[in-house]
N, C-alpha and C positions, 0 to 999 in steps of 0.2 A: 617794570610794570608793578603796578598796585594791586595787592591781592585783596584789597576792599575799595568798594566804588567811594564816590565823593561824600556819600552820606554815612560812611563806616561800614555799609553792610558788607559781609562777607561774600566774596566770590571763590566757590569752595573748587570749581572747576579750574581756577588759577594754579591749584596746588596740585595737578597731577598732569602729565603728558598724555594720557590716553584716559578714555571716558567709558564709564558704564561697563557693558559687556565687550567693548572693544578692547578691554585690557586682559582679557582672557589669553592663555598660551594657545597657540594656532592648533589647529587640528592636528596636523601632520607631525608635529613637534609633541604632542600629548601623547598620540599613540606611539611614538619613540621612546617618550619618557616611560610610560607604562610596558613597553616590552623590555627596556633597558632593566626596570626594576623587578621584573618578573611578575607583573601584576594583571597579566592577561587570561589568566585561567580562572573558570567558574569554582566555587567554594561550595561544597556540600551542605554546609552550615546555612546558606542563605537560597532564597529563591531566585534573585538575582542581585547583581551588584556592579563591579567596575565594569564600565561600557554604557550602562544604562543612566538615566538621569537620576537615578536615587538608587539605594539599596533595600532590600525586601527580606526580612527574617519572619518565619512561621513562628507564631507564639502558641496558638491553640489550632484545634481544627477549623476553627470559625473567625480566626483574627491573625493578620499579619501586620508586623510594624514595619514601617517604610521611614528611612533616615535619609539625610542628604545636607550638604553645607553649601552655601553661595554666597559670595561676596565681591564688592568690586567698589572702584573709584567712581567720585561724583561724576553724574551725568548733567547734572541741574546744580543751579547755584544755591536754591533756598534750601536750607538745612532740614526743614520740616519735609518738603517734597522729596529731598534725597532720601530721606528715612523711608517714605511710603513705597517709593520705587523699589528700594531695596529688599524691603520686606515681601512686596509681591514677587518680584524676581525671584527670591529663594524659595518660597512657598509654590511657586510655580513647578518646581522640580519634582515635588512629591505629588501635585496635582495631575502631573503628566502620567504618573503611574496609577492614576485612579484612587489614591489616598487621599480623602478629604474629610475623615473624623478624627477627633481628639487632637488637633493641631497644637503643637508646642513649639516655641521658638526659643533658642538661645541666643542671644543677640551677639555679634561680632563687631567690633567697634576699634578704630585706629584713627587717630588724629594727631596732625603736629601740635607741639605744646602751645603754639599761638592761638591755636583753633579750639581749644577746650571748651571756650564758652558756647561752641555750637551744638556740644553734645547734648544737653537736655533737648533741643528740638529736633536733633536726629532720632532721639530715643522715642519721643513723643511721636514723631511721624511712623516709626515702626511699629509703637504699641497701637497706634489708633489703627492702622492698616491690619496688623495681626487679629486685632479685636472686631474688624469689620469681616475677616474669614471666619470668624468663630473659635479664634485659637487664644493663646494665652502666651504672654512672656514668662518664661521658666527660669530665666538667669542670664547670664553671658559673660562675656570676656572682653575688657577694654585695654589697649595699649597705646604708647606714644609711638607714632609712625611718620615718617617725612612724606608720607602721600596719605591723604585720608581714604578710607574705606570703610563701607558698612555691609551688614548683611545678616545673616544667621544660620544657625544648625537648626534643622527643621525635621521635626517628628511628626508623624500622622499615622493613622490606623486604617484598615479595609478589610474586608473579607478576602481571604487568599484567591477566590475566584473571581473577584473583581478588578485584579489588579492587572496592568497594562506595561509591555514592555515594547521596544522598537524591533523585536524578532519576529513577529509573527503577521507582517503584512503579507498579503497574498495577491498574485495575479489578477487582474480583473476589479479589485477593490478601486473605490473613488476616493480621492484625497480632499480632505477639506481644512481649512485655516480659519482659526477663530478671532484673528486680528488682523488689521492692515498693517501693511508694511512700512518702514521709513523713519523709525524712530533715530537712526544715527544721523541723517541729514536734517531733520526738524532740530535735533539740540545742537547740531554742528552752526546752523543758522543762528541760534540764540546765544552761541558763545562767541560772535563775533563782536569785539568792542573796538576794533579799528575804525574811527569815522569813515575814512575812504574806502575800505573795503566792505564797510556797513552799506554803502551806498550801491557797490555791486551785487552784494547779496541780495539787498531789496529789490533791486531792479530784476535779479534773475528770475523771480515769480512773481504771477501775478497777485496771489494771497500776500497777506500780512504775515510776515516772518513769525511775530508774536502770536497770531493765531494759530499758524501751523505747529508752534512749539506748544502751544496750549493744548491742542487736540492731541498731540503726542503724549504729552504728559497724561491726559485724560486715558488715553489707551493704557500706558505703562503702569497706571495705578490702578487698573480694573482686574481683579484677581481671576486666575482661571478656573477658580473652583466650579462654577455653575456650569462651564464647558466639560468640566471634567465628570462632573454627575450625570449630564445628559448623554455623555459617550459611554458609560457604562454598560456593560452586556451586549453592546452592539459594534463597538470598534474591534479590529482586529491587533492593531498597533497604535502608538502614539509617542511623542516626542514634543517638547516645547521649542519655540524659535528665539534664540538666543544669539550670544556672540558668534556662533559659526555662520549666522545668516540663513536664509532660506535654504539655498542650494547645500549648505555645509550641514545642516541638520539633516536635510532629506537625504544626503550622502550617507549618514549614518544610519537611517532608516533602512536604505537601500541595502548597505553592506551585512548589516545584521541579518535582516531577513533574506539576503541573497536574491534580491528582485531589482528591477529597474522601476525608475521613478521617471514619468513625463510631466512636464508643469505647462500648462496652457492658459493660465490667468494669474496675474499677479494684482492684487488688490493694494492700494497704497495710498497713505494720509496723502490727500489733495494737496499739490505744491512740492511735495518732498521729490519727486523725480527732477524737477528742476534744480533745486538746492543739490541733490546727486550728482548730477551732471557738472555743477559749478565746482564741487568739491573732490570729484572723483571717487564717490563711494561704491558704484556699481550696484545702485538700486535695482534698475531695470534687469539687470543679469541675475538678480537674487543674491547678489555676493556681499551687502552691506551688511555690517554687524547690527543685531537687533538687540534691545534691552526689554526685558519683561514682555517679550512677544508672546503671541497667542499658541495655542494648540496646533500641531500637525496631526491629523486624524486620518486613519486609513479605516475604510468604510464598506463592507460587502456590499454590492448594489442594491440586493434585496432590503438592507437594513437603513440604506438613506433616507427614505421618508420618516421613518421613526427618529432617526438622528435631527433632521430638520423640524420635525415638529417639537421636539423636546426643547432644541435651541430656540427656536421660536417662542415657545411658552415660557422660557427663562429669560427672554429679551436679550440672547447673546448673538452678537454679530458672527457670521460665518459666510463663507464662499466656498464652494466647490473649484479647486484650482488646479484638478489632474488627476493621474491615475496611476496605478500600480502595474507593471508589466512583467512579462517574462523575463527583460533583458536585464541589463546591470548597469550601476552608475545613474545619474542624474541628467536629464534634458531638457531645455526649454524649448518648446515647439512653439516659435514666434507667440510668445505669450500674449493675451490681450492685458494691456495695463487699464485698471479700473480705479479711477480717483475716488477716495472716501471721504467724505465729511460728515463730521458728526452734526455739524450745525444743519446739514440738509436732512440728515438721518432722524434728527429729533423732532424736525417740523412735520 
């Protein structure tokens, strides 16, 4: 199979077997790895660290430094778009903690020798995305790698009292999600190059596969910064929806806060449920991997009007998708599937 199209355009996704956040080590394997390495204990030097979306260290009484690193394989062929998605995904881990100020990125980039000509466009995508988030590129590290990957080491600051973790969700809280699900299914549809199977994919959904993919890209390149700012001082807990999928990330929140999670609604990119059924990604069960997904926020019922008003004012998508309970684990209560179309939303 050629790794470049007929016009010579690079097909980045052909250089990796796993794409975007689906290349992450599985949740149970990661837990075993941390336990075997003795990295499950909290550290006095940190406000929080291993087990959270990022680590936080208090610098002064009024300032905390949040740091994280995230990189993954291509989820889309276009180098510039790949860079934008990678930057948004990396910064999201800091935003999930409420750290939105003084954003810096040290770029992490690996490319096969034959793809080094794509490096400028990938870097341009990362730089433009970081600039749009009010941050700066501070340096980085680039290597030759058999699988292409991109991302960055992110640092940002916040007042210590503004920081969020996944540990303080409280029974009775409402759960909000700030982007629809379905990026894995959308990108899977776009990657199909076999003519015969492409016809099967096209017939699986009433929407254009290209339109579904374009909407997924628009969501993946939408930063979570505005959502993070809106949730400051109202959320009890937060995480972002990435490779573990909605149920996997909700399970982290449930375990860390010793609560139960009930999901009653699944907002999905319109058309991705059909593609998920075709590919077997488990979108309707909340199991499909997400790349650069939204924030999952736990909000006291009394503060939900404040959150919704702020999100509306910032033009941030959101849906109330469930609640926190006294139980344990994550359960889907025959969730309502809500198709979301940016086209209809913008009209």
